[in-house]
C-alpha positions in Angstrom: 0.3 0.1 -0.2 1.2 3.3 -0.8 2.2 6.0 1.9 0.2 8.2 1.5 -1.1 10.7 4.6 -3.3 13.3 2.8 -6.6 12.1 0.8 -7.3 14.2 -1.6 -10.5 15.0 -3.5 -11.8 14.6 -7.2 -10.4 17.2 -9.1 -13.5 16.8 -12.5 -16.2 19.6 -13.0 -17.9 18.6 -10.3 -15.3 18.8 -8.1 -13.8 22.5 -9.8 -9.9 23.2 -8.1 -7.9 25.6 -8.3 -4.6 26.2 -8.0 -2.2 28.4 -5.4 1.6 29.0 -5.0 2.6 27.6 -2.0 4.8 29.6 -0.8 2.2 32.1 1.1 0.4 28.3 3.0 4.7 28.8 3.9 5.3 32.0 4.9 6.3 31.8 8.8 5.2 36.5 8.8 1.9 34.8 8.1 -0.6 33.5 10.5 -2.7 31.0 10.8 -5.7 32.9 10.2 -4.4 35.5 7.4 -3.5 32.2 5.4 -7.2 31.1 6.0 -8.5 34.1 4.4 -5.7 35.0 1.8 -6.2 31.2 0.5 -10.4 31.8 0.0 -10.1 35.0 -1.1 -8.1 33.2 -3.7 -10.5 31.0 -4.9 -12.6 33.9 -5.4 -13.0 34.9 -9.3 -10.3 37.8 -10.3 -13.2 40.4 -10.8 -14.3 39.7 -7.2 -14.5 42.7 -4.9 -13.7 42.4 -1.7 -17.1 43.5 0.9 -15.9 43.2 4.4 -19.3 42.2 6.1 -19.5 39.8 3.0 -16.0 37.3 4.4 -17.2 37.9 8.1 -21.1 36.2 7.5 -19.4 33.3 4.5 -15.9 33.2 6.6 -18.5 32.7 10.0 -16.5 35.7 12.1 -16.4 38.9 13.1 -15.8 41.9 11.0 -13.5 43.3 13.3 -11.4 39.9 12.7 -11.8 40.9 9.2 -9.9 43.9 9.4 -7.3 42.8 11.5 -6.6 40.4 8.9 -6.7 43.1 6.1 -4.3 44.8 8.1 -1.7 41.8 8.6 -1.8 41.3 5.0 -1.1 44.7 3.7 1.6 45.0 6.2 3.3 41.6 4.8 2.5 43.2 1.1 0.1 40.1 0.9 -3.1 43.0 -0.1 -2.7 46.6 -1.9 -5.6 48.6 0.3 -6.6 52.1 -2.3 -8.8 54.9 -1.7 -11.2 55.6 -4.4 -12.4 59.1 -4.7 -14.7 61.0 -7.4 -13.8 63.4 -9.7 -14.0 66.5 -6.7 -11.7 64.2 -4.3 -14.8 62.7 -2.5 -13.6 59.3 -0.8 -16.6 56.5 -2.6 -15.3 53.1 -0.8 -11.4 51.3 -0.3 -10.7 48.7 -2.6 -8.3 45.5 -1.9 -6.4 43.9 -4.1 -4.6 40.3 -2.8 -1.9 38.5 -4.6 -0.2 35.5 -3.7 2.9 36.9 -3.7 4.1 39.1 -0.8 4.5 41.8 -4.1 2.7 45.3 -2.5 5.2 45.4 0.2 7.3 48.6 -0.9 4.3 50.1 -2.6 3.0 52.9 0.0 -0.4 53.0 1.1 
């Protein structure tokens, strides 16, 4: 018998899968909560916009916990938070961009 300690799910049309870099899951600078939430977010479509309340409800956590993880992901470079303003400079919303690598680490907030 093969020495397999991990049982994998089927990967087919009925059981779709996503490919994510292992690097973020092995990054010692990320907490387990950040790895989990980022992993979840990276399974979503590329054009999906983050709404903290929706993520909190989906992951069954509080909004404060979502904001805390977002702060961690921003500080470690896995997330960039952008303030969107109208033509007159009035704030509209925050937009969040995510990466499976810490590419935003040196970007100004």
